N, C-alpha and C positions, 0 to 999 in steps of 0.2 A: 518388928517389921522394918523394911526399908522405907525411908520417908518418900522416895520417889515412886516406887512401884508397890502397891499393896500386895500382900501375900508373898513377899520376898524378904530374905535376909542376906547380908553381905558376909562372905567368907573369904579368907586369905588362901589362895592357891598359887602354886609355883608352876610356871610354864617351862617345859623341858623338851628337848628333841630326843631322838633315839641314837645319838652318837655318844662317844665317851668324852666329849668336850665338857669343860666345866660349865655349870649353869650360870649364865651371865645376868639374868634378871632375878630380882628379888620377888617375894610374894606380893601379889596384887589382889585387890578386892574383886570378887565376882558375885553377882546376884544369883542366889539359889532359890528355887521354889520351896516354900514352907510346906511340909507334909506332917500331918498329925492324926492320931486316932480320934475319931468322933464317936462317942457312945450315945446311942439313941435309947432313951427311956420313955416308955409309953404308959401313962397313968401309974408311974412308980415301978413299972415292970421293965427290967433290963431286956432289950430286944435284940440289938445288934451293935457291932462296932465296925465302922467303915474308915478306911484311910482316905483323907481328903485334904484339900487346901482349906485353911481356916477363913474362908471368905464366903459371904452370902449363905451362911449356914441355915438360916430360917428357910430360904428358898430350897436348899439341898434337902432338908428334912421333909418339907412339904412334898417335893417331887418324889423323894424316896417312898414315902407312905402311899402316894398315888400309884407309883409304878409297881409297888408290891401288892396293890389291890386292897390295902387296909383302910383307906379313907378317901373321900372326895375332898377337894380343896376347901369347901365350906365347912367340912367337919373337923378340920385341923384347928385346934385351939392355940392359945398363946404358947410360944416356944421360948423357954428360959435356957440361957447358955451360961456355963461356968467352966472355969479352967482348972486343970489338974497339972501340977508342976512336979516333975521328977528330977529336977536339977540337970546334971550332965547327961542323963539318959533321955531327956526329951520332955515335951509337954503334950497334953491332950485336952480335948473338950468333951463336956457332957451336955447333951441337948435333951431337955425334959419337955415333953409335949403331952397335952391332954386330948383324948378322943372320947366321943360319946360311947355309952355302954354298948350300943348295938355294934360297935366296931371291934370289940375286944375279944371276940371268939377266937380268931386266928392267933392273936397275941398270947392269950392264955394257953392255947394248945401248944404253941411253940415253947412256952416256958415250962409246961409239964413234960414235954419230950426232953428238954434240956436237963432236967433234974436227974433223969435216969440214963443220960448219955455222957459218959466220961470223955468222949472224943469230940465234943461239940466245939464250936468256934468260940471266939472271945466275945463276952457279952457284958454290958453295963459297966459299973465301977470296977468289978473284978476284971473285966476285959481291958480297961485302961491300964490297970496295974500289970496285967499280963503283957500288953503290947509294949509297955515301957520298962519292963523288968530289966535289971542289969544283966549284961552278957558276961560270959567268961572273959577274962583279960588275957590276951595272947602274949606269949613270949617268943616272937618269931626269931628264927635263926637264918632265914633265907637271905642270901646275898646274891645279887645279880647285876648285870649291866643294863642300862636303859635300852641298849641295842637289842637285848633279848625280847623286850616288849614289842619293839617294832618288827622284829623277825616273826614273833608269834602272830601278830595281827596280819601280816602278809600271808603266812602259811595257812591261817585259819580260813581264808576265803575259799580255798579249794576244797576244804573239808565239809563245807555246808551244803551237802547234797540236796536235802529237802528244801532249804532256803533258796538255793539257786533255781530249783525247779518251780517253786511256788511264789517266792517273794512274800511269804506270809508267816514266816516262823522266826523264832529266836534261837541262838546257839550259845552253848556254854562250853568252854574248852579248858582243859587242864594242861599246863605247859611247864616244862622243866626250866631250871635256872638259866639254861642256854637258849631258851626260846623255842625249843622243839615242842610241837603239839602232840601230846600223848593220847588224849581222849577228847572226843567231841560228842555232845548230845544235843538234839534239836527238839523243839516243841513249839506249838502255837503260843504257849505261855512262857514268859521268861522265868517265872518261878519254877515251873515244871522242868524246864531245861536244866536249871541248876540242881534241882532235886535229883534228876536223872544222873547228872554228872557226879554228884556227891555219892549217890548210891553205887555207881559204877566203880568209883575209887575204893569204896569200902569193900565191895564184893571182890575186887581184884587185889585187895591188901595193899593199896598204894597209900603212902603218907602224904596227905594234902598239904602239910607244912613244908614239904620238900620242893614245892613249885608254886605256881600262881594260877589264878583263874581269870579268864577273859570272857566277858559277856557282850553280846551284840544288842545292847539295850541301854536304857537309862539306868542310873544307879539309885534304886529305891532302898528304903530301910530294910525291906524283907531280904533283899539280896545280901546286904551287909550281915544280917543276923545269920543267914544260912552259911555264909562264908566263914564267919567267926566260929560257929558251932562245928563246922567241918575241920577247924584247926588250921586254916590257910591264912597267911599273913599279908597277902597282897591281892587286891581285886582290881581288875582293869575293865572299864566299860567304855563303849564308843560314844555314849551320850552323857548328858550332865547329871549330877547327883541332886537329891533334895537336901534341904538343911538337916532333916532328921537323920538321913543316911550319913552325912558328914559328922554330925555330932556323936552318933552312936559308934561310928567307926573309930573316931579319935579316942573315945572313952574305953574302947575295947582293945586298942593297940593295933588296929587294922589300917594299913596304908591303902589309900585309894588313888588310882590313876584314871582320870575321867576325860571325856571328850577326846579320847585317844584315836586320832585320825591323821591321815596324811603324814606329816613329818614331825608332829609334836603332840603333847598331851598336857593336861593339868594335873598336878600332884598335891596330895596332902602328905605331910610328914609328921609322924607321931613324935612328939617331944622334940621336933626339929631334926630327927634322924630317921631317914627312910632306909629301905633295904638295898639301895643302889650303891654300888662300889664306886661309881663315877660322880657321886654328888660332891 
């Protein structure tokens, strides 16, 4: 963590504009919010995995159990925290808590349902392993100008019909190497918007590796995973990334352009080489 701000880590990012001029600034440190999977185990039973900031986790677990209707505050016993380290692919936390026997009915019922449900969410230690499992490593061939990103950002504004009408949705766009917006999908959830876009690309037989994706959201680790699994080598978001998103993107060979607004963006470059012909 950063010494100055708990819950943050410093990452080196390069600021670049949308012109073809050489980048004049070197990489500088930027604080990123730490994001990690937190597995909650109740009386030894794997219950849920939540993505969270690794701060005040005892408060988080207590509030989660109360909000789920599983226990009152006074019923929540000691909460033990331990770390799971998966190296370059990230870190997670396991929170083990004890509840009195009268609270365990819903917990046991969920565990029984999960045994027979192959499509369930990530749970317990298995959930941590799943959340931090290695991704396919990309071998991107995309080459483009930074101006293409600026062009796509500008063009995307007019394509967000639902967002303009409601101011309550996210958009995901697939763009060509020239910055032309080919497809846009919108949803109240950023993950849903990207799932819709990836699904549309697949249904139309489009190669995700031939262009790049723009998201009107922060860059979370889930968006990185979905982009990598789609085979796309460049993800652009208008807001900042988390540390886990940057870490897993670098390990998978995915270039990120984040805080992409106005006349500039921040870039990560895989092994010092991004997809931009004007770097």
